[in-house]
MIDRENVO-900330 format. One record per residue (C-alpha): residue number from 0; chain; x, y, z. Coordinates in steps of 0.5 Angstrom, whole numbers, padded with zeros to 4 digits. Each point is the difference from the previous one (the first is absolute). Layout:
REM residues N
[site NUM A [X Y Z]]
...
REM end
This chain:
REM residues 286
[site 0 A [0139 0133 0180]]
[site 1 A [0001 0007 0001]]
[site 2 A [0006 0005 -0002]]
[site 3 A [0002 0004 0006]]
[site 4 A [0004 0007 0000]]
[site 5 A [0000 0007 0004]]
[site 6 A [0001 0007 -0001]]
[site 7 A [0004 0004 0005]]
[site 8 A [-0002 0007 0000]]
[site 9 A [0005 0006 -0002]]
[site 10 A [-0001 0007 0004]]
[site 11 A [0002 0007 -0001]]
[site 12 A [0002 0005 0005]]
[site 13 A [-0008 0002 0002]]
[site 14 A [-0001 -0007 0001]]
[site 15 A [-0004 -0001 -0006]]
[site 16 A [0000 -0007 -0004]]
[site 17 A [0005 0002 -0007]]
[site 18 A [-0001 -0007 -0002]]
[site 19 A [0002 -0008 0001]]
[site 20 A [0005 -0005 -0001]]
[site 21 A [-0003 -0007 -0002]]
[site 22 A [0003 -0006 0003]]
[site 23 A [0000 -0007 -0001]]
[site 24 A [-0002 -0004 0007]]
[site 25 A [0005 -0005 -0002]]
[site 26 A [-0002 -0004 0007]]
[site 27 A [-0007 -0001 -0003]]
[site 28 A [0001 -0002 -0007]]
[site 29 A [0007 -0004 0002]]
[site 30 A [0004 0004 -0005]]
[site 31 A [0007 -0004 0000]]
[site 32 A [0004 0007 0000]]
[site 33 A [0000 0001 -0007]]
[site 34 A [0000 0007 -0001]]
[site 35 A [-0002 0000 -0008]]
[site 36 A [-0005 -0005 0002]]
[site 37 A [-0003 0004 0005]]
[site 38 A [0000 0006 -0005]]
[site 39 A [-0003 -0003 -0005]]
[site 40 A [-0006 -0002 0004]]
[site 41 A [-0001 0007 0003]]
[site 42 A [0000 0003 -0007]]
[site 43 A [-0005 -0005 -0002]]
[site 44 A [-0004 0001 0006]]
[site 45 A [0000 0008 -0002]]
[site 46 A [-0004 -0002 -0006]]
[site 47 A [-0004 -0005 0003]]
[site 48 A [-0003 0004 0006]]
[site 49 A [0001 0007 -0002]]
[site 50 A [0005 0003 0005]]
[site 51 A [-0002 0007 -0003]]
[site 52 A [-0007 -0001 0003]]
[site 53 A [0003 -0003 0007]]
[site 54 A [0005 0006 0001]]
[site 55 A [-0006 0005 -0002]]
[site 56 A [0004 0003 -0006]]
[site 57 A [0006 0001 0004]]
[site 58 A [0007 -0002 -0002]]
[site 59 A [0002 -0007 0001]]
[site 60 A [0008 -0003 0001]]
[site 61 A [0001 -0007 -0003]]
[site 62 A [0006 -0004 0002]]
[site 63 A [0003 -0002 -0007]]
[site 64 A [0006 -0005 0000]]
[site 65 A [0005 0000 -0006]]
[site 66 A [-0003 -0005 -0005]]
[site 67 A [-0007 0003 0001]]
[site 68 A [0003 0007 -0001]]
[site 69 A [0003 -0003 -0007]]
[site 70 A [-0007 -0004 -0002]]
[site 71 A [-0004 0006 -0002]]
[site 72 A [-0006 -0002 0004]]
[site 73 A [0001 0006 0004]]
[site 74 A [-0003 0004 -0006]]
[site 75 A [-0007 -0003 0001]]
[site 76 A [0000 0004 0006]]
[site 77 A [-0003 0007 0001]]
[site 78 A [0004 0006 -0001]]
[site 79 A [-0001 0001 0008]]
[site 80 A [0004 -0006 0002]]
[site 81 A [0006 0002 0003]]
[site 82 A [0006 -0006 -0002]]
[site 83 A [0004 -0001 0007]]
[site 84 A [0006 -0003 -0002]]
[site 85 A [0002 -0006 0004]]
[site 86 A [0008 -0001 0002]]
[site 87 A [0001 -0005 -0005]]
[site 88 A [-0001 0005 -0006]]
[site 89 A [0007 0002 0000]]
[site 90 A [0001 0007 -0005]]
[site 91 A [0003 -0004 -0006]]
[site 92 A [-0001 0003 -0007]]
[site 93 A [-0006 -0005 -0001]]
[site 94 A [-0004 0002 0007]]
[site 95 A [0002 0007 -0001]]
[site 96 A [-0003 0000 -0007]]
[site 97 A [-0006 -0003 0002]]
[site 98 A [-0001 0005 0005]]
[site 99 A [0001 0006 -0004]]
[site 100 A [-0006 -0003 -0005]]
[site 101 A [-0005 -0001 0005]]
[site 102 A [0002 0007 0003]]
[site 103 A [-0001 0002 -0008]]
[site 104 A [-0007 -0003 0001]]
[site 105 A [-0002 0004 0006]]
[site 106 A [0002 -0005 0005]]
[site 107 A [0003 0002 0007]]
[site 108 A [0006 -0004 0003]]
[site 109 A [0002 -0001 0007]]
[site 110 A [0006 -0003 0003]]
[site 111 A [-0001 -0004 0006]]
[site 112 A [0004 -0001 0007]]
[site 113 A [0005 0005 -0003]]
[site 114 A [0008 0000 0002]]
[site 115 A [0006 0003 -0003]]
[site 116 A [0003 -0006 -0004]]
[site 117 A [0005 0000 -0006]]
[site 118 A [-0003 0001 -0006]]
[site 119 A [-0007 0002 0002]]
[site 120 A [0001 0007 -0002]]
[site 121 A [-0004 -0001 -0007]]
[site 122 A [-0006 -0001 0004]]
[site 123 A [0000 0006 0003]]
[site 124 A [-0001 0004 -0007]]
[site 125 A [-0007 -0004 -0001]]
[site 126 A [-0003 -0001 0007]]
[site 127 A [-0006 0004 0002]]
[site 128 A [0000 -0003 0007]]
[site 129 A [0005 -0002 0004]]
[site 130 A [-0002 -0005 0006]]
[site 131 A [0005 0000 0006]]
[site 132 A [-0001 -0005 0005]]
[site 133 A [0001 0003 0007]]
[site 134 A [0002 -0007 0003]]
[site 135 A [0006 0000 -0004]]
[site 136 A [0003 0006 0001]]
[site 137 A [0000 0005 0006]]
[site 138 A [0003 0006 0003]]
[site 139 A [0005 0004 -0004]]
[site 140 A [0001 -0005 -0006]]
[site 141 A [-0008 0001 -0001]]
[site 142 A [0001 0007 0000]]
[site 143 A [0005 0000 -0005]]
[site 144 A [-0003 -0005 -0004]]
[site 145 A [-0007 0004 0000]]
[site 146 A [0004 0007 -0002]]
[site 147 A [0003 -0003 -0006]]
[site 148 A [-0006 -0003 -0002]]
[site 149 A [-0004 0007 0000]]
[site 150 A [0005 0002 -0005]]
[site 151 A [-0003 -0005 -0005]]
[site 152 A [-0007 0004 0000]]
[site 153 A [-0004 -0007 0001]]
[site 154 A [-0005 0000 0006]]
[site 155 A [0003 -0004 0006]]
[site 156 A [-0004 -0005 0003]]
[site 157 A [0002 -0002 0007]]
[site 158 A [-0002 -0007 0002]]
[site 159 A [-0001 -0005 0005]]
[site 160 A [-0001 0005 0005]]
[site 161 A [-0002 -0003 0007]]
[site 162 A [0000 0005 0005]]
[site 163 A [-0003 0008 0001]]
[site 164 A [0008 0002 0001]]
[site 165 A [0002 -0003 -0007]]
[site 166 A [-0006 0003 -0003]]
[site 167 A [0002 0007 0003]]
[site 168 A [0007 -0002 -0003]]
[site 169 A [-0002 -0001 -0007]]
[site 170 A [-0004 0007 0000]]
[site 171 A [0006 0003 0003]]
[site 172 A [0005 -0003 -0005]]
[site 173 A [-0003 0002 -0006]]
[site 174 A [-0005 -0006 -0002]]
[site 175 A [-0006 0002 -0005]]
[site 176 A [-0004 -0006 0002]]
[site 177 A [0000 -0006 0005]]
[site 178 A [-0002 -0007 0001]]
[site 179 A [-0002 0000 0007]]
[site 180 A [-0004 -0005 0004]]
[site 181 A [-0003 0005 0005]]
[site 182 A [-0003 0004 -0006]]
[site 183 A [-0003 -0006 -0004]]
[site 184 A [-0002 -0007 0001]]
[site 185 A [0002 -0005 -0005]]
[site 186 A [-0006 -0001 -0005]]
[site 187 A [-0001 -0008 -0001]]
[site 188 A [-0004 -0003 -0006]]
[site 189 A [-0002 -0007 -0001]]
[site 190 A [-0003 -0001 -0007]]
[site 191 A [-0003 -0006 -0004]]
[site 192 A [0006 -0003 -0004]]
[site 193 A [-0002 0001 -0008]]
[site 194 A [-0003 -0005 -0004]]
[site 195 A [0005 0000 -0006]]
[site 196 A [0001 -0006 -0004]]
[site 197 A [0007 0000 -0003]]
[site 198 A [-0002 -0005 -0005]]
[site 199 A [-0006 0005 -0002]]
[site 200 A [0005 0006 0000]]
[site 201 A [0005 -0004 -0005]]
[site 202 A [-0006 -0001 -0005]]
[site 203 A [-0002 0007 0000]]
[site 204 A [0008 0002 -0001]]
[site 205 A [-0001 -0005 -0006]]
[site 206 A [-0006 0004 -0003]]
[site 207 A [0004 0006 0001]]
[site 208 A [0005 -0001 -0005]]
[site 209 A [-0005 -0002 -0005]]
[site 210 A [-0001 0005 -0005]]
[site 211 A [-0008 0000 0000]]
[site 212 A [0000 0001 0007]]
[site 213 A [-0005 0005 0003]]
[site 214 A [-0002 0003 0006]]
[site 215 A [-0007 -0003 0000]]
[site 216 A [0003 -0007 0000]]
[site 217 A [0005 0001 0005]]
[site 218 A [-0005 0003 0005]]
[site 219 A [-0004 -0006 -0001]]
[site 220 A [0006 -0004 0003]]
[site 221 A [0002 0005 0005]]
[site 222 A [-0008 0000 0003]]
[site 223 A [0001 -0008 0002]]
[site 224 A [0006 0002 0005]]
[site 225 A [-0002 0005 0005]]
[site 226 A [0007 0001 0002]]
[site 227 A [0002 0002 -0007]]
[site 228 A [-0006 0004 -0001]]
[site 229 A [0001 0004 0007]]
[site 230 A [0008 0002 -0002]]
[site 231 A [-0002 0002 -0007]]
[site 232 A [-0006 0005 0002]]
[site 233 A [0005 0003 0006]]
[site 234 A [0005 0001 -0005]]
[site 235 A [-0004 0003 -0005]]
[site 236 A [-0003 0005 0005]]
[site 237 A [0007 0002 0002]]
[site 238 A [0002 0001 -0007]]
[site 239 A [-0007 0004 -0001]]
[site 240 A [0000 0004 0006]]
[site 241 A [-0007 -0001 0001]]
[site 242 A [-0004 -0003 0006]]
[site 243 A [-0006 -0002 -0005]]
[site 244 A [-0002 -0007 -0002]]
[site 245 A [0004 -0002 -0006]]
[site 246 A [-0002 -0005 -0005]]
[site 247 A [0005 -0006 -0001]]
[site 248 A [0001 0001 -0007]]
[site 249 A [0002 0008 0001]]
[site 250 A [0005 -0003 0006]]
[site 251 A [0003 -0005 -0005]]
[site 252 A [0001 0006 -0005]]
[site 253 A [0003 0005 0005]]
[site 254 A [0005 -0005 0002]]
[site 255 A [0002 -0003 -0007]]
[site 256 A [0002 -0007 -0002]]
[site 257 A [0007 0001 0003]]
[site 258 A [-0003 0002 0007]]
[site 259 A [-0005 -0005 0000]]
[site 260 A [0006 -0005 -0001]]
[site 261 A [0004 0003 0005]]
[site 262 A [-0006 -0001 0005]]
[site 263 A [-0001 -0007 -0001]]
[site 264 A [0007 -0002 0000]]
[site 265 A [0000 0004 0007]]
[site 266 A [-0006 -0003 0003]]
[site 267 A [0002 -0007 -0002]]
[site 268 A [0007 0001 0003]]
[site 269 A [-0003 0003 0006]]
[site 270 A [-0005 -0006 0001]]
[site 271 A [0005 -0005 -0001]]
[site 272 A [0005 0003 0005]]
[site 273 A [-0006 0001 0005]]
[site 274 A [-0002 -0007 0000]]
[site 275 A [0007 -0003 0000]]
[site 276 A [0002 0004 0006]]
[site 277 A [-0007 -0002 0004]]
[site 278 A [-0001 -0007 -0002]]
[site 279 A [0006 -0002 0005]]
[site 280 A [-0004 0003 0006]]
[site 281 A [-0006 -0003 -0002]]
[site 282 A [0003 -0007 -0001]]
[site 283 A [0003 0001 0007]]
[site 284 A [-0006 0002 0003]]
[site 285 A [-0004 -0006 -0003]]
REM end
């Protein structure tokens, strides 16, 4: 079994690649439309496959629905991650508080498919990037929208730009960045599914609550599961900011017990979610 996802490039006025938006290839993995489930798996994919390396160190926007935003799993990601808020994440006090905590820790916030609706103003105060869908708004309506958004100081990203004419309009209307099909192909990935064993994760979680638990003991159990090992090492490298090899003992100390617990819970949840979504497809094809 494979996990499928893609990167759609984001470009500046000079045509150079600014960064990428990570996308779940739902048609291949069979996700049922549950955006939170897809967000959970994509956060886990980042830890497992090291999106920073895949993106050559450039910023990556990651779609995040309300529940995944509130889960706390995002803080496992490197500070280079740009959290793209799904429309299900409305600006209520809890969501705004979570976003402000993330920004205080160095993360950036992007708003997706932005349209002016009642009560959306609080998001404009915390947004670093705002995406405007060129297929949803046109003409004077879009001109007015972009003019008002420029006052926020956020970088404006024109998305779903399909023609050279729309690309020219994006620059003329004040977009700072664009997602345009003619500037960059979709980078698709099909990665081996991790070999995380939920029961082993539960066993490690149980050991972590013990007062005498040591990094060496946890390192022994983690080494039995290549999926866990990959996640922990990638996470530790992001924390340390080094590309050098790092020992499992040092990685566990860098992440800390609470971080390791969070990572294990995410790995279990994402693995079970992926199985639940793909097994019906396998059953139909059998």
